[in-house]
Biopython code that builds the backbone (N, CA, C, O; Angstrom):
import numpy as np
from Bio.PDB.StructureBuilder import StructureBuilder

atoms = [
    (1, "MET", "N", (-50.230, -15.352, 10.587)),
    (1, "MET", "CA", (-49.492, -14.458, 9.734)),
    (1, "MET", "C", (-48.181, -14.071, 10.444)),
    (1, "MET", "O", (-48.168, -13.800, 11.645)),
    (2, "GLU", "N", (-47.075, -14.053, 9.667)),
    (2, "GLU", "CA", (-45.757, -13.724, 10.218)),
    (2, "GLU", "C", (-45.502, -12.222, 10.187)),
    (2, "GLU", "O", (-45.976, -11.511, 9.301)),
    (3, "THR", "N", (-44.756, -11.765, 11.159)),
    (3, "THR", "CA", (-44.381, -10.356, 11.203)),
    (3, "THR", "C", (-43.124, -10.155, 10.369)),
    (3, "THR", "O", (-42.158, -10.906, 10.508)),
    (4, "VAL", "N", (-43.131, -9.159, 9.516)),
    (4, "VAL", "CA", (-41.976, -8.845, 8.675)),
    (4, "VAL", "C", (-41.340, -7.558, 9.199)),
    (4, "VAL", "O", (-42.019, -6.552, 9.407)),
    (5, "GLN", "N", (-40.060, -7.610, 9.402)),
    (5, "GLN", "CA", (-39.348, -6.434, 9.895)),
    (5, "GLN", "C", (-38.598, -5.796, 8.731)),
    (5, "GLN", "O", (-37.862, -6.473, 8.014)),
    (6, "ILE", "N", (-38.787, -4.503, 8.548)),
    (6, "ILE", "CA", (-38.123, -3.776, 7.470)),
    (6, "ILE", "C", (-37.031, -2.908, 8.085)),
    (6, "ILE", "O", (-37.276, -2.160, 9.031)),
    (7, "VAL", "N", (-35.836, -3.017, 7.544)),
    (7, "VAL", "CA", (-34.697, -2.241, 8.027)),
    (7, "VAL", "C", (-34.289, -1.276, 6.926)),
    (7, "VAL", "O", (-34.090, -1.676, 5.779)),
    (8, "ARG", "N", (-34.168, -0.011, 7.280)),
    (8, "ARG", "CA", (-33.711, 0.999, 6.319)),
    (8, "ARG", "C", (-32.261, 1.351, 6.623)),
    (8, "ARG", "O", (-31.880, 1.588, 7.769)),
    (9, "ILE", "N", (-31.489, 1.377, 5.588)),
    (9, "ILE", "CA", (-30.086, 1.747, 5.722)),
    (9, "ILE", "C", (-29.944, 3.170, 5.209)),
    (9, "ILE", "O", (-30.236, 3.458, 4.049)),
    (10, "LYS", "N", (-29.494, 4.048, 6.080)),
    (10, "LYS", "CA", (-29.380, 5.453, 5.700)),
    (10, "LYS", "C", (-28.041, 5.765, 5.043)),
    (10, "LYS", "O", (-27.995, 6.465, 4.031)),
    (11, "ASP", "N", (-26.955, 5.254, 5.607)),
    (11, "ASP", "CA", (-25.622, 5.548, 5.082)),
    (11, "ASP", "C", (-24.846, 4.261, 4.865)),
    (11, "ASP", "O", (-24.936, 3.321, 5.654)),
    (12, "VAL", "N", (-24.091, 4.237, 3.794)),
    (12, "VAL", "CA", (-23.194, 3.134, 3.526)),
    (12, "VAL", "C", (-21.803, 3.733, 3.357)),
    (12, "VAL", "O", (-21.603, 4.620, 2.527)),
    (13, "ILE", "N", (-20.861, 3.258, 4.127)),
    (13, "ILE", "CA", (-19.491, 3.730, 4.022)),
    (13, "ILE", "C", (-18.672, 2.639, 3.347)),
    (13, "ILE", "O", (-18.593, 1.511, 3.834)),
    (14, "ILE", "N", (-18.071, 2.986, 2.232)),
    (14, "ILE", "CA", (-17.241, 2.042, 1.496)),
    (14, "ILE", "C", (-15.787, 2.444, 1.710)),
    (14, "ILE", "O", (-15.371, 3.546, 1.354)),
    (15, "GLU", "N", (-15.041, 1.545, 2.288)),
    (15, "GLU", "CA", (-13.636, 1.824, 2.562)),
    (15, "GLU", "C", (-12.831, 1.649, 1.279)),
    (15, "GLU", "O", (-12.963, 0.645, 0.579)),
    (16, "LYS", "N", (-12.007, 2.627, 0.988)),
    (16, "LYS", "CA", (-11.156, 2.567, -0.187)),
    (16, "LYS", "C", (-10.086, 1.507, 0.045)),
    (16, "LYS", "O", (-9.470, 1.460, 1.109)),
    (17, "ILE", "N", (-9.871, 0.666, -0.945)),
    (17, "ILE", "CA", (-8.935, -0.447, -0.808)),
    (17, "ILE", "C", (-7.542, -0.076, -1.289)),
    (17, "ILE", "O", (-6.553, -0.370, -0.618)),
    (18, "SER", "N", (-7.459, 0.570, -2.448)),
    (18, "SER", "CA", (-6.161, 0.932, -2.988)),
    (18, "SER", "C", (-6.171, 2.383, -3.433)),
    (18, "SER", "O", (-7.230, 2.993, -3.582)),
    (19, "ALA", "N", (-4.965, 2.936, -3.645)),
    (19, "ALA", "CA", (-4.866, 4.348, -3.979)),
    (19, "ALA", "C", (-3.633, 4.612, -4.834)),
    (19, "ALA", "O", (-2.675, 3.838, -4.832)),
    (20, "ASN", "N", (-3.681, 5.729, -5.566)),
    (20, "ASN", "CA", (-2.515, 6.158, -6.340)),
    (20, "ASN", "C", (-1.625, 7.029, -5.451)),
    (20, "ASN", "O", (-1.925, 7.239, -4.276)),
    (21, "ASP", "N", (-0.536, 7.530, -6.019)),
    (21, "ASP", "CA", (0.444, 8.288, -5.226)),
    (21, "ASP", "C", (-0.153, 9.534, -4.581)),
    (21, "ASP", "O", (0.121, 9.827, -3.417)),
    (22, "GLU", "N", (-0.957, 10.258, -5.328)),
    (22, "GLU", "CA", (-1.547, 11.498, -4.798)),
    (22, "GLU", "C", (-2.451, 11.204, -3.602)),
    (22, "GLU", "O", (-2.389, 11.891, -2.582)),
    (23, "GLU", "N", (-3.295, 10.170, -3.738)),
    (23, "GLU", "CA", (-4.199, 9.811, -2.651)),
    (23, "GLU", "C", (-3.432, 9.273, -1.444)),
    (23, "GLU", "O", (-3.774, 9.582, -0.303)),
    (24, "LEU", "N", (-2.393, 8.466, -1.694)),
    (24, "LEU", "CA", (-1.583, 7.943, -0.597)),
    (24, "LEU", "C", (-0.903, 9.084, 0.158)),
    (24, "LEU", "O", (-0.841, 9.078, 1.387)),
    (25, "GLY", "N", (-0.399, 10.052, -0.583)),
    (25, "GLY", "CA", (0.230, 11.202, 0.043)),
    (25, "GLY", "C", (-0.739, 11.937, 0.946)),
    (25, "GLY", "O", (-0.389, 12.340, 2.055)),
    (26, "HIS", "N", (-1.963, 12.111, 0.462)),
    (26, "HIS", "CA", (-2.984, 12.807, 1.244)),
    (26, "HIS", "C", (-3.345, 12.020, 2.512)),
    (26, "HIS", "O", (-3.476, 12.598, 3.591)),
    (27, "ILE", "N", (-3.500, 10.719, 2.373)),
    (27, "ILE", "CA", (-3.897, 9.870, 3.503)),
    (27, "ILE", "C", (-2.812, 9.814, 4.572)),
    (27, "ILE", "O", (-3.108, 9.882, 5.764)),
    (28, "PHE", "N", (-1.542, 9.690, 4.142)),
    (28, "PHE", "CA", (-0.456, 9.466, 5.082)),
    (28, "PHE", "C", (0.383, 10.712, 5.384)),
    (28, "PHE", "O", (1.361, 10.637, 6.127)),
    (29, "GLY", "N", (0.008, 11.836, 4.819)),
    (29, "GLY", "CA", (0.712, 13.082, 5.121)),
    (29, "GLY", "C", (2.022, 13.255, 4.375)),
    (29, "GLY", "O", (2.914, 13.963, 4.842)),
    (30, "TYR", "N", (2.147, 12.617, 3.222)),
    (30, "TYR", "CA", (3.327, 12.753, 2.380)),
    (30, "TYR", "C", (3.000, 13.623, 1.181)),
    (30, "TYR", "O", (1.832, 13.843, 0.859)),
    (31, "SER", "N", (4.039, 14.115, 0.522)),
    (31, "SER", "CA", (3.818, 14.768, -0.762)),
    (31, "SER", "C", (3.610, 13.659, -1.793)),
    (31, "SER", "O", (3.914, 12.495, -1.530)),
    (32, "LYS", "N", (3.098, 14.019, -2.950)),
    (32, "LYS", "CA", (2.887, 13.031, -4.014)),
    (32, "LYS", "C", (4.220, 12.382, -4.380)),
    (32, "LYS", "O", (4.284, 11.177, -4.626)),
    (33, "ARG", "N", (5.279, 13.183, -4.414)),
    (33, "ARG", "CA", (6.610, 12.674, -4.771)),
    (33, "ARG", "C", (7.114, 11.666, -3.742)),
    (33, "ARG", "O", (7.660, 10.626, -4.111)),
    (34, "GLN", "N", (6.936, 11.963, -2.460)),
    (34, "GLN", "CA", (7.371, 11.039, -1.408)),
    (34, "GLN", "C", (6.606, 9.722, -1.491)),
    (34, "GLN", "O", (7.197, 8.650, -1.358)),
    (35, "ALA", "N", (5.307, 9.796, -1.707)),
    (35, "ALA", "CA", (4.493, 8.581, -1.834)),
    (35, "ALA", "C", (4.944, 7.767, -3.043)),
    (35, "ALA", "O", (4.991, 6.538, -2.990)),
    (36, "CYS", "N", (5.272, 8.455, -4.124)),
    (36, "CYS", "CA", (5.761, 7.790, -5.338)),
    (36, "CYS", "C", (7.078, 7.067, -5.061)),
    (36, "CYS", "O", (7.269, 5.937, -5.511)),
    (37, "GLU", "N", (7.980, 7.704, -4.329)),
    (37, "GLU", "CA", (9.264, 7.078, -3.983)),
    (37, "GLU", "C", (9.053, 5.822, -3.145)),
    (37, "GLU", "O", (9.706, 4.803, -3.372)),
    (38, "ARG", "N", (8.144, 5.894, -2.179)),
    (38, "ARG", "CA", (7.862, 4.729, -1.336)),
    (38, "ARG", "C", (7.275, 3.592, -2.173)),
    (38, "ARG", "O", (7.644, 2.431, -1.995)),
    (39, "ARG", "N", (6.357, 3.930, -3.091)),
    (39, "ARG", "CA", (5.748, 2.909, -3.953)),
    (39, "ARG", "C", (6.802, 2.252, -4.842)),
    (39, "ARG", "O", (6.778, 1.039, -5.048)),
    (40, "ARG", "N", (7.719, 3.054, -5.362)),
    (40, "ARG", "CA", (8.792, 2.495, -6.197)),
    (40, "ARG", "C", (9.714, 1.589, -5.391)),
    (40, "ARG", "O", (10.193, 0.578, -5.904)),
    (41, "GLU", "N", (9.963, 1.941, -4.141)),
    (41, "GLU", "CA", (10.733, 1.054, -3.264)),
    (41, "GLU", "C", (10.007, -0.274, -3.117)),
    (41, "GLU", "O", (10.622, -1.339, -3.168)),
    (42, "MET", "N", (8.694, -0.200, -2.934)),
    (42, "MET", "CA", (7.888, -1.414, -2.779)),
    (42, "MET", "C", (7.992, -2.296, -4.016)),
    (42, "MET", "O", (8.010, -3.522, -3.910)),
    (43, "ASN", "N", (8.062, -1.670, -5.195)),
    (43, "ASN", "CA", (8.184, -2.425, -6.447)),
    (43, "ASN", "C", (9.451, -3.266, -6.489)),
    (43, "ASN", "O", (9.467, -4.329, -7.109)),
    (44, "LYS", "N", (10.508, -2.805, -5.839)),
    (44, "LYS", "CA", (11.802, -3.485, -5.864)),
    (44, "LYS", "C", (11.869, -4.674, -4.908)),
    (44, "LYS", "O", (12.720, -5.549, -5.069)),
    (45, "LEU", "N", (10.988, -4.712, -3.925)),
    (45, "LEU", "CA", (11.086, -5.714, -2.868)),
    (45, "LEU", "C", (10.068, -6.841, -3.050)),
    (45, "LEU", "O", (8.863, -6.592, -3.082)),
    (46, "PRO", "N", (10.547, -8.064, -3.167)),
    (46, "PRO", "CA", (9.637, -9.203, -3.359)),
    (46, "PRO", "C", (8.591, -9.339, -2.249)),
    (46, "PRO", "O", (7.459, -9.744, -2.518)),
    (47, "SER", "N", (8.949, -9.012, -1.022)),
    (47, "SER", "CA", (8.006, -9.171, 0.093)),
    (47, "SER", "C", (6.843, -8.183, 0.014)),
    (47, "SER", "O", (5.830, -8.375, 0.686)),
    (48, "GLN", "N", (6.971, -7.141, -0.788)),
    (48, "GLN", "CA", (5.942, -6.104, -0.867)),
    (48, "GLN", "C", (5.053, -6.222, -2.101)),
    (48, "GLN", "O", (4.094, -5.463, -2.244)),
    (49, "GLN", "N", (5.356, -7.162, -2.992)),
    (49, "GLN", "CA", (4.614, -7.313, -4.239)),
    (49, "GLN", "C", (3.126, -7.595, -4.026)),
    (49, "GLN", "O", (2.293, -7.221, -4.852)),
    (50, "LYS", "N", (2.804, -8.246, -2.928)),
    (50, "LYS", "CA", (1.407, -8.608, -2.662)),
    (50, "LYS", "C", (0.518, -7.393, -2.422)),
    (50, "LYS", "O", (-0.705, -7.496, -2.518)),
    (51, "TYR", "N", (1.117, -6.244, -2.111)),
    (51, "TYR", "CA", (0.347, -5.028, -1.847)),
    (51, "TYR", "C", (0.135, -4.163, -3.084)),
    (51, "TYR", "O", (-0.621, -3.193, -3.034)),
    (52, "LEU", "N", (0.788, -4.496, -4.183)),
    (52, "LEU", "CA", (0.711, -3.676, -5.391)),
    (52, "LEU", "C", (-0.419, -4.146, -6.298)),
    (52, "LEU", "O", (-0.709, -5.340, -6.381)),
    (53, "ARG", "N", (-1.047, -3.202, -6.970)),
    (53, "ARG", "CA", (-2.147, -3.498, -7.887)),
    (53, "ARG", "C", (-1.902, -2.799, -9.216)),
    (53, "ARG", "O", (-1.144, -1.831, -9.281)),
    (54, "ASP", "N", (-2.530, -3.276, -10.257)),
    (54, "ASP", "CA", (-2.498, -2.650, -11.580)),
    (54, "ASP", "C", (-1.066, -2.421, -12.066)),
    (54, "ASP", "O", (-0.709, -1.316, -12.474)),
    (55, "GLY", "N", (-0.264, -3.462, -12.017)),
    (55, "GLY", "CA", (1.099, -3.365, -12.503)),
    (55, "GLY", "C", (2.009, -2.503, -11.647)),
    (55, "GLY", "O", (3.051, -2.051, -12.123)),
    (56, "GLY", "N", (1.646, -2.270, -10.418)),
    (56, "GLY", "CA", (2.476, -1.491, -9.515)),
    (56, "GLY", "C", (2.138, -0.015, -9.449)),
    (56, "GLY", "O", (2.812, 0.738, -8.745)),
    (57, "SER", "N", (1.105, 0.419, -10.169)),
    (57, "SER", "CA", (0.756, 1.847, -10.141)),
    (57, "SER", "C", (-0.164, 2.196, -8.968)),
    (57, "SER", "O", (-0.303, 3.365, -8.612)),
    (58, "LEU", "N", (-0.785, 1.184, -8.375)),
    (58, "LEU", "CA", (-1.640, 1.373, -7.198)),
    (58, "LEU", "C", (-1.121, 0.520, -6.054)),
    (58, "LEU", "O", (-0.503, -0.521, -6.276)),
    (59, "VAL", "N", (-1.371, 0.959, -4.844)),
    (59, "VAL", "CA", (-0.961, 0.226, -3.648)),
    (59, "VAL", "C", (-2.173, 0.107, -2.738)),
    (59, "VAL", "O", (-2.962, 1.045, -2.619)),
    (60, "THR", "N", (-2.320, -1.057, -2.090)),
    (60, "THR", "CA", (-3.395, -1.154, -1.104)),
    (60, "THR", "C", (-3.039, -0.242, 0.066)),
    (60, "THR", "O", (-1.872, -0.118, 0.437)),
    (61, "ILE", "N", (-4.030, 0.377, 0.625)),
    (61, "ILE", "CA", (-3.799, 1.324, 1.717)),
    (61, "ILE", "C", (-3.231, 0.600, 2.938)),
    (61, "ILE", "O", (-2.305, 1.097, 3.579)),
    (62, "LYS", "N", (-3.775, -0.553, 3.255)),
    (62, "LYS", "CA", (-3.246, -1.324, 4.387)),
    (62, "LYS", "C", (-1.817, -1.777, 4.113)),
    (62, "LYS", "O", (-0.985, -1.811, 5.020)),
    (63, "GLY", "N", (-1.536, -2.124, 2.861)),
    (63, "GLY", "CA", (-0.189, -2.538, 2.483)),
    (63, "GLY", "C", (0.811, -1.400, 2.580)),
    (63, "GLY", "O", (1.949, -1.607, 3.002)),
    (64, "PHE", "N", (0.394, -0.193, 2.192)),
    (64, "PHE", "CA", (1.271, 0.972, 2.275)),
    (64, "PHE", "C", (1.574, 1.282, 3.742)),
    (64, "PHE", "O", (2.706, 1.616, 4.090)),
    (65, "ASP", "N", (0.573, 1.172, 4.583)),
    (65, "ASP", "CA", (0.766, 1.391, 6.016)),
    (65, "ASP", "C", (1.732, 0.348, 6.581)),
    (65, "ASP", "O", (2.622, 0.683, 7.362)),
    (66, "ALA", "N", (1.558, -0.907, 6.190)),
    (66, "ALA", "CA", (2.450, -1.978, 6.657)),
    (66, "ALA", "C", (3.875, -1.724, 6.177)),
    (66, "ALA", "O", (4.831, -1.955, 6.917)),
    (67, "TYR", "N", (4.020, -1.247, 4.934)),
    (67, "TYR", "CA", (5.350, -0.962, 4.402)),
    (67, "TYR", "C", (6.026, 0.167, 5.178)),
    (67, "TYR", "O", (7.222, 0.097, 5.459)),
    (68, "LEU", "N", (5.277, 1.191, 5.520)),
    (68, "LEU", "CA", (5.857, 2.306, 6.279)),
    (68, "LEU", "C", (6.366, 1.839, 7.637)),
    (68, "LEU", "O", (7.366, 2.352, 8.140)),
    (69, "GLN", "N", (5.687, 0.879, 8.223)),
    (69, "GLN", "CA", (6.139, 0.324, 9.503)),
    (69, "GLN", "C", (7.373, -0.563, 9.316)),
    (69, "GLN", "O", (8.258, -0.597, 10.171)),
    (70, "TYR", "N", (7.422, -1.275, 8.198)),
    (70, "TYR", "CA", (8.531, -2.180, 7.860)),
    (70, "TYR", "C", (9.776, -1.387, 7.459)),
    (70, "TYR", "O", (10.904, -1.791, 7.745)),
    (71, "ARG", "N", (9.555, -0.263, 6.797)),
    (71, "ARG", "CA", (10.644, 0.556, 6.260)),
    (71, "ARG", "C", (11.557, 1.034, 7.392)),
    (71, "ARG", "O", (11.098, 1.567, 8.402)),
    (72, "GLY", "N", (12.857, 0.827, 7.194)),
    (72, "GLY", "CA", (13.835, 1.241, 8.191)),
    (72, "GLY", "C", (14.228, 0.147, 9.166)),
    (72, "GLY", "O", (15.188, 0.305, 9.920)),
    (73, "SER", "N", (13.498, -0.961, 9.161)),
    (73, "SER", "CA", (13.833, -2.067, 10.060)),
    (73, "SER", "C", (15.073, -2.804, 9.543)),
    (73, "SER", "O", (15.495, -2.593, 8.405)),
    (74, "LYS", "N", (15.646, -3.657, 10.373)),
    (74, "LYS", "CA", (16.814, -4.440, 9.953)),
    (74, "LYS", "C", (16.471, -5.334, 8.769)),
    (74, "LYS", "O", (17.257, -5.460, 7.830)),
    (75, "ALA", "N", (15.300, -5.950, 8.817)),
    (75, "ALA", "CA", (14.872, -6.829, 7.729)),
    (75, "ALA", "C", (14.724, -6.035, 6.429)),
    (75, "ALA", "O", (15.088, -6.525, 5.360)),
    (76, "TRP", "N", (14.190, -4.812, 6.513)),
    (76, "TRP", "CA", (14.030, -3.955, 5.335)),
    (76, "TRP", "C", (15.393, -3.608, 4.748)),
    (76, "TRP", "O", (15.595, -3.700, 3.537)),
    (77, "LYS", "N", (16.325, -3.209, 5.606)),
    (77, "LYS", "CA", (17.675, -2.838, 5.146)),
    (77, "LYS", "C", (18.345, -4.012, 4.449)),
    (77, "LYS", "O", (19.004, -3.842, 3.423)),
    (78, "LYS", "N", (18.173, -5.202, 5.011)),
    (78, "LYS", "CA", (18.757, -6.406, 4.423)),
    (78, "LYS", "C", (18.127, -6.699, 3.057)),
    (78, "LYS", "O", (18.827, -7.028, 2.100)),
    (79, "GLU", "N", (16.803, -6.576, 2.979)),
    (79, "GLU", "CA", (16.104, -6.845, 1.719)),
    (79, "GLU", "C", (16.461, -5.806, 0.651)),
    (79, "GLU", "O", (16.631, -6.157, -0.517)),
    (80, "ILE", "N", (16.576, -4.539, 1.036)),
    (80, "ILE", "CA", (16.970, -3.480, 0.100)),
    (80, "ILE", "C", (18.377, -3.753, -0.434)),
    (80, "ILE", "O", (18.615, -3.634, -1.636)),
    (81, "ALA", "N", (19.304, -4.115, 0.445)),
    (81, "ALA", "CA", (20.680, -4.403, 0.040)),
    (81, "ALA", "C", (20.716, -5.573, -0.943)),
    (81, "ALA", "O", (21.441, -5.540, -1.937)),
    (82, "LYS", "N", (19.936, -6.591, -0.655)),
    (82, "LYS", "CA", (19.881, -7.763, -1.535)),
    (82, "LYS", "C", (19.302, -7.389, -2.897)),
    (82, "LYS", "O", (19.815, -7.824, -3.928)),
    (83, "ALA", "N", (18.234, -6.583, -2.907)),
    (83, "ALA", "CA", (17.613, -6.159, -4.168)),
    (83, "ALA", "C", (18.580, -5.306, -4.987)),
    (83, "ALA", "O", (18.622, -5.426, -6.212)),
    (84, "GLU", "N", (19.356, -4.450, -4.327)),
    (84, "GLU", "CA", (20.343, -3.613, -5.022)),
    (84, "GLU", "C", (21.444, -4.471, -5.626)),
    (84, "GLU", "O", (21.888, -4.215, -6.746)),
    (85, "LYS", "N", (21.892, -5.501, -4.883)),
    (85, "LYS", "CA", (22.908, -6.416, -5.396)),
    (85, "LYS", "C", (22.420, -7.095, -6.667)),
    (85, "LYS", "O", (23.143, -7.162, -7.661)),
    (86, "ILE", "N", (21.200, -7.595, -6.630)),
    (86, "ILE", "CA", (20.626, -8.291, -7.780)),
    (86, "ILE", "C", (20.482, -7.336, -8.959)),
    (86, "ILE", "O", (20.769, -7.700, -10.100)),
    (87, "ARG", "N", (20.034, -6.107, -8.677)),
    (87, "ARG", "CA", (19.860, -5.107, -9.741)),
    (87, "ARG", "C", (21.180, -4.717, -10.389)),
    (87, "ARG", "O", (21.242, -4.475, -11.594)),
    (88, "ASN", "N", (22.225, -4.658, -9.588)),
    (88, "ASN", "CA", (23.538, -4.269, -10.108)),
    (88, "ASN", "C", (24.315, -5.445, -10.683)),
    (88, "ASN", "O", (25.437, -5.283, -11.165)),
    (89, "GLY", "N", (23.713, -6.624, -10.631)),
    (89, "GLY", "CA", (24.328, -7.799, -11.236)),
    (89, "GLY", "C", (25.476, -8.394, -10.446)),
    (89, "GLY", "O", (26.313, -9.096, -11.014)),
    (90, "ALA", "N", (25.536, -8.133, -9.164)),
    (90, "ALA", "CA", (26.625, -8.669, -8.334)),
    (90, "ALA", "C", (26.252, -9.978, -7.716)),
    (90, "ALA", "O", (27.050, -10.568, -6.988)),
]
sb = StructureBuilder()
sb.init_structure("model")
sb.init_model(0)
sb.init_chain("A")
sb.init_seg("    ")
for serial, (resi, resn, name, xyz) in enumerate(atoms, 1):
    if name == "N":
        sb.init_residue(resn, " ", resi, " ")
    sb.init_atom(name, np.array(xyz, "f"), 0.0, 1.0, " ", f" {name:<3s}", serial, name[0])
structure = sb.get_structure()
């Protein structure tokens, strides 16, 4: 006869994958308005589209963190300038 081992799981922690502006603000220490502004910036940049969900109303938490690190860099400034040029039709 074989011995059967039974394992009981007491707690399961499910990591949140994406969040709205209010939740992002809470997680990262921003106001809801600041988180909304950052998300809208992400909407304008092609390199950030992979982090957006549900038509751009949700952002992956890891993606938002990556964007905050990217924001302000030379590459970010260049991409923002290019997106503004395209938006203004120049």
